[in-house]
Every structure is written in C-alpha cells, then in structure tokens.
N, C-alpha and C positions, 0 to 999 in steps of 0.2 A: 403290323409292327413287327421287324424283326430288333432284337439285342443286340448288338455287337460283341465279339468280344473285345473291344477298346473299352467300347461301353459299361465291361465289368470288368475294365483295370483292376488288379488288385485281391479279386476272388479266384483267380486261376491257382489250381493246386502244381506244387514242387514236385519232382523226380519225374520231371517228363520222360525221362528216359532209362527209367527203370521198366522190366518188364511187368504185361499186363498182369500177368497173376500175383504180382508182389505189388504191382500200386492196388491191384483189392484189395490187398491183405490189408495196407497202411491207410484205406479211408475211414475220415472220419465220417459220420451223418451228416454234418453239417457239409464237408466240402463233396459229399456223392449226389447232393440236394444241388450244392451248386454248377456243376459239372456241365451238364447239357445244357448251361448256356454264357457259358465262361470259360471251361477248358479243351485244350487241342484235340485231337480223335484218340489219341492214345489212352490219355485221362479219362474224358468221356465214355466210351466202352469199358473202361476198367469198373467203372463208376455204375454203368449199368449191370456187369456181371455179379457185381457185388451185391448189388439190390436182389437179383435175382435167384442169387445163392444164399441169400438172406429170407427173404421168402415172406416178407410182411407187408401184408398190404397198408402202412402208416406211412412207404413212402406215395402212394398214389396219389397225395394233393399237390408233392413236389413238383412231380411228373406233369400231371395236367396242368398244372401253370406255366412247366417251360413247352409244352407241345404249345398253349398258345403263340408263344415267343420265338421259339424256334424251328420252322418251318422245316428247315434244310435237313434237320435231326429229327422229324417227328416221325420217321416209320420205325427207327429202332426206338425212339422213345417209347412209342404203342407197345412194340413187339415185348417191352418190359412189366408196361402196365399190365398188359395182358397176362404176363406170368406169375407177376404178383397179386391179381385178382380173380383171374379166370374170367375176366370177360372179355369181348373183342369189338373194339366200337373205332380201330385203326386211326387213324391220324383225325375222327371229328371232336376238337375240342367240345364243342354245343354235347354229343350225347357223350361222352368223359363228364361233365360237368351234371349231368342231368342223372347221371349215376351215381354220381358225388351226393348228390341233394337227397338220393333215393337212402345211401347207406349213409345215416347219422351216427351207427354205430361201431363205424370204423373211426376211429381219431388218430388226425396225424401224428408224426412223432415229434416230440418236445423240443427236436431245433426246427420245425418249421415254421412257426413266426417268425425268427430272424430272416430266415430264409426268403421268408412269404414279404419282409422288411424289407430288405437289401433290394428284390425285385421292385419294387414299387416307386423304390427313392430313386433306382437309375432312370425311372420315367419324369419324378418332380421331385425334387429337396422339399418344396412345400408338405408332400404327404407324408413327412416327419410329423407335423403337427395333429395325425389324425393317429397313427400309429406306432407310439411309441411303445417301450419296450412295457413300462406296466400298468398301459391299457389293455394290451393286447395278449395276456395272459388268459386260457381258456375259460380260469372263472371269475374271469372278469368281465366278458364278453357277453352279450344276450342273443348274438349272431354267431353263425360257425365261420371263423376267418379266414379257412380253406375256400366260403362260398363269395364272398368279396371281388369282385373283379372290375378290371378298370373300365371306365365304361368311355373311354379313348381322347378324353379331355384331361390337360391339369387340372390343379384346385383353381378354382371360379371361371376355367375357359368358357362355361357359361354363366355370363356374369351375372347378379339378381340386378332389379330393378329397385333404391332404395326412395324412396321420396319422390320416384319420377313428376315430370310436368306430365299434367291434364289441362284439355280445352275443354271448352262448350260443346254439344252437340252439334249447334249451328257451321262451327268449323270445321267439323272431320270429314272433310270434303275427299280422304282416304279410303274412308270404307265405305265397302259393298252394303247394301241393305242385307245382304246371306251370311256375309262374315259373319262369325260367332264369336260371342265375347263371352267372357264369365261376370257374370251381375250381381254387384253387391249392395247392399243398404244397410246402414248400420246409425240409428238415431237420426233418420233421415237424410244421412251426407248419401249421396246415391252415386255410382261408378261403374265404369264398363273398364274390363280391361279385352280388347282384341286377341285373340288366341294366334295370331298372325304374327303378334308382336311376344305375346307371353313364348310362344315354343320356343324363341331364342335365347328367353333367357328363363322359363322354368321358376321365378319365383319374384315375387317384390314384397320389401318391407315399407309396410305405410303405416299412418293413424288415419282412421277409416270413424266420421262421427267419435271422436274422443278415445277411440281405443285401438291400441297398436296391437296391430294385424301381419300376419307374412301368409300369400298365397302359394303353395308348394305347387306346382305343375310339372307332376310325371310326364312327360309326352311318351313316352315307351310304356305304360300302363295305364295310359289315357284317363288323367284323373289330377284335379284342380284339388286341392283340399286348404280350406280358410280356414286358419288357425288363430286363435288370440297369443302374443307374444306375453302378455305380462304374469310373468308368473307370479304366486306367493312366494314371501319371502329372498327376492331378489331385487337389490336396486333398479335396476333398468330392464328393460322389455328385453328380449333375448331379440339378434338379429343373425337372418339365419343367409347361407349360401351356397352352390354346388360343390361338394366335393370332388368330382369328378368319377367316385365310385359309383357302385350298382351292388344290389343283391337282389339275385332272382328277380335282374328286370324291373325293379326298382330304384327310383334314386335314390342314395344319399346324402342327406345334406347334413348341415354341420351350422351349429352356435358360433359368432366371432369369439364371443368371450371366452369356452373353454374350448374350445373346437370337437365336443365331442359330437359323434356320429349318430344322426337320427335316423330310425325309419319313416320316410316321406306317408305311407302310411298308415302306421298307428299314430303318428306324434309324441315315439318314445324316446330316449335317447336308448343306442346299443351299443355302441364303444366310448369310452371315453371319460373322463370324467367326474358325469352327471350321470353315470348308468348307477341302477340302484338310490338315484333319487327320490323315486316315488314322483318324478315330475310324468306328465301325461294332459300335451297339451289340448283344450279345448276347444273343439269347434264351433265357427259360426257359419251360418248359411249361408250360400253360394249357389249360383244358377248358372251352366248356361245356355244362352239361345241367342238366336242372331238379332244384329244391330238392328235393323226395324223393329221389332218385334219388343226387344227394349228401349228403344227408345220412343215410343208411343204409349207405352206403359210407364213409363219414367222418362218424361221430358223434360226434365231440369237434370240430367245426367251430366255426370262430366266424364271423358274417356279420356285412354292414355295419346298423348301426343307422340308423332312421329320421332319427335327430337330427342331420345334416350340419351346421349351421350354417347350411341353406340354405331357401327356402321355396317347395317346387314340390311338383306333384304326383305323387307317387312312385306312383300305382295302376296294377294291371295292367292295358297294355294303350293306356297314357297317352301315352307319349313316342312319337314321331317312327310312331304305330300304321299312318296312311297311306299314309308312304313307305314301311314297311316292306309294306303289304297291296298296292300297286302294282308292276308290272312296272315302271315309268320310273325312270329317274337323274332328281333335281331339277337337278344340273350338269354340265355337257357332261364328257365322257370319251368316246375313241374307245374300240371294243369289236367287235371280230369272234366275229358271234353265230351261224356256220355250227354249231359242235359245241354251243355252251352259249347260254342266255338270260343277257344280262347278267347278272342278277339269281339265278341260279342258286347255291347254294352250294359251297366247292368247301373240301378240307383243303388249307391250303399248309406245305411245309416247304421250306426254303432251310439245308441242312447242307451238309455233309462236301464243300464246293466246288460244290454244283449247286443247283437247284430242278425241285420237282416238285410236281402237284398233283393231288388223286384227288375226281372229282368226291361230293358227298354222297349221292348217288342211288346212288350205285353200288355203297352197304352197303343198299341196298331188300332184296333178295333173299338179301345173306350176311353176317353181321355181322363176318365177318374177311379179310382182304385179307394172302395174302403177296407182298411185292413188293419194291423195291428201289428205294434213291436213288445215283446213281452205280453204283460200288461197293460198296455198303453194302446188302446185307439187313436188311427191315424187316416187323415185323408191325400190321397197323394193327386196328385196334378201331374200328367206329360204329354209332349207333343215327340211324338218320335219324330219328324222332320225337322226339330229344329234344337235335339240334343235334350230335351227338358224337361225338368220332374223338381217338383217345389212337395214338400212336405207339410204338413199342420197336423198338431193335434186336434181330434172330432170330441173326444169327449162321447157324450151317451146318445150323438147324432150319427143319422146315417145320409150322404149325400148323394144328387142326383146332379145330372147337367143339361140341356137343353141349350143349344146354340154355346151363345157366351155366358149363357148365364146360371150358377149355381145356386142350388137349394138345398133345404134340409128336409128329412120326412114331414114336417109341419107345411112345407110347401113356402117356410119364410128363406127371403134371397139371403143372399151373404157375397161379399165383395172378396176378391181376391189381392190382397198386395204384398209385397213382401218381407213385412214385418208379421201379417196375420192374417188369418179371416177376419173381418168384419162384419157383424151379422145385425140384428136388429136388439134396439135398445140399448144400445154400447155393449154387446154380447163380443168377445173376441178368442179368438182362437189362436196360439202361438202359432210360429212356424217353427222346423226342427231340423236342424243342421244334418245335412246329405251330401253328396256328391256323385257324380259320374265316375263309372272305374270301367276298364278292360275285365272280363271274367275272369282271367288267367290272375289277376293281383285279388279278386277277392277270395278264391278259391283257394289259392298258393297261401296268404297270410292267415285263410280263417278258417277255410274248408270244413270239416264236421262239426267245431265252434259257432258256426253260424246258419241259420234257414232262409232259405230262400224261397219269393212266392213262386207258385204255380197254377194258379187261380186263369 
C-alpha cells in the first residue's frame, strides 16, 4: 500500500519555494518525519539532508515506517537510513525491521509517537482507539511502538465470532475427516472449532461449560490459545477482537471495554488503560486434532456451523494455505534457528511459574513423553500427523503406551480424557493447559527465559 500525498493532506510543509538548504534549516523533527510520505520533492530531499546532517539514529524508526509505505522514494530513504545507522539493507523493509528489533538501545525521537499515530490513523480512523497519545508514551507501553506494524487489515477487519452457531457432529457434512479442529471440553461441554473457519476469524468469544472464554488464534505464529475472560475485579467478562496490528509477527488483540492492546501469546495487556493492571489471562486446555479423531473420542461434540454471519470461502486448505506451506514468515520477527526452523511446531506450556516447549517432531518416534516443567512431573501424549499434544500432571508415576493403552509403572491402565487421566480406584491426574505454536514465536517471546525438551 502506498499512502498518497492526498491521503496526508494537511501534513505537508510550508515554504515549498525556499532553497533546499534554507528548508533544511527551517525543519522541525516532526516535519522531517512527515516529509517522506507527504511533502513535495524539494521538501522531502531537504528533510533527508537535515536528518543526515543531524546524524542521529533516533530518526531511523520514522524512516523505516516511511520505507514501507513510500516505495517510489525507497532508495533515497534507504540511503539516509544507512547514513544515520551505518547499516545497509537498501529498501528491504523486512530487514530494517529486524535491525530495529536487534537494537533496542536506540530510542526513537520524542516526536515519533505523534508521527506513528498520524500514519496509522490515515489507514483507519478507528486505530485512534488503540493509539491514544496518553497510552503510547514510552513509559506507558510494555512493547516498543516502533515495532508495532500494520497487519494489512483495519480494526475488526478479521471479525471475531461471538457466541457463534453450533451444530451436532452428525450435521457437519461440510467437514472432511482430516480437517483440523480446535477441540475444547469444559465441565462436560464439548465443542470443535475447525481451523478452516477460525483462520478467517482468529478469535471467538464464548461461554463453554459455564466458563467465559476466548480462543485467540494467531495464524501467523500457528498458535490457538484458549483464555478465560472472567477477570477478578471486573464487572463483566472481557470480550476480544483483532486490532489489525502485529508485534513481531504476532497478532495484537484488543478488549472491547477499554481498547487496550494485548499480546495474544502471553495474555497480557501491553498498550492502553490496562497496562500495569496485573492482569494475565488464565489459560485453559485446547488441542488441535483431526475431525475424525475428535469426533471418535467425543461423539457428543458440537461443532461450528458454516452459518457464521460472514461471507468467506471456508473450504479445506483455502485460508493462509500458501503461508502455511512456506518456510518463510510474512512479517518480521527475530528468531534463533540454530536448533529448530522458524516454523517448526512446538507444544508450549507456561504453568507452575515456568515455561517449557516440546518440539512436535519429538513425538514422531514415541507417542508419550515423561518429563517435567520446573518441579512438576508431566505426561505428554502427542501425534505428529494430527498436530496434537495433550499434557497431564503425572505425580510420581511413569507411563508407557502399548497400542492404544496407557499404563503406569505398576501396570495399571489409565484412560485418557479431555479433562484428566483416569486411573484405578478413582485416581485422577489433571490436564495441564498448553498449545501448539511455531518455534519463532516461542523463541522470540521467551528465548532464554524458557527451556526446550531435547530428549
């Protein structure tokens, strides 16, 4: 997308007939930031001269923003970026964004929040709800404003499904047996949400088994996370939508009450009124598996109807098919690929005061893994072909699997359910919340603060 000069009406500089040298002396930092997207050629060139003579990298964030939206001026913008940073990625916005992520010590100029807000509001006036001046001060944000990127859609351009229509499994003739679904079971209320539908919506707000929940599905990072939305101290459950913004290739969702932006991966508010509220959404277990597998183990399940109220092509393999098939990311995010490729799947658990990931491929040679997170022993049951992993506490037991049967070290058989492992004499081992994710999201958000299974 190229933002036209007309779109930036009112932001052009005065004095277009002044000599370039005089113009550069008359510029303010904010005018200089605006020039690449709004000013006539003379003023644009004067702004670049001013930035180069000033020599500070605090203008880099504004220039990287402009580089994305002003392709015709890209070579000149890139030349100035090189002059003030000492780096050379020419007009590659993706690489400049990665450079910016690697250099958090470079603080954007104090006028950058005003400029960034102006640029985003020219795309969608509704972005004002998320980028209020009082909320985008550096001391009020828990992420870097310069790394918030536009995801290509307006606010609610990816519409959430709020209490959508469900149908019995026997009526879901549109589903193929190998279609993947998000499977959820809470207090005996069992439901399936096909990825071929959720890929178009990336969010549902529901009450399942009497518990208000939202499933936040970031297609770009391969993670669908089920959160409880009834937060202590608030009068009503939070209801979430998709903001249209990304951070390191992860969606920033928002709550409709305060319009705070939330990190989908961590369940924490990062911009807006709820920053520093101490809220961290509690996770609930969710599994990805095939429709045939889910239906066989949960014959009474309900499933999303195609009657969502939106016109989309919900066919198998339609939404994001090219992205899912590619090893590349669509938006920039720094990732260490020394151990795993950036889009390898991992199963992520963040519970018990710790975080640990298990590569999905670790289940290729064995369906179960006895492991632990922090001091809590876990049993993990996985199926690579179905992209499925379920985790359970295991206490002091060690489990083995033979065929479809799971037994502990005494030989006692245990039954796998969505809520718990059920053993002899009423023994019960509870399910632990976790979710599938691409490696890059895990590595980027947690990195050295987490552990990774390598057995």
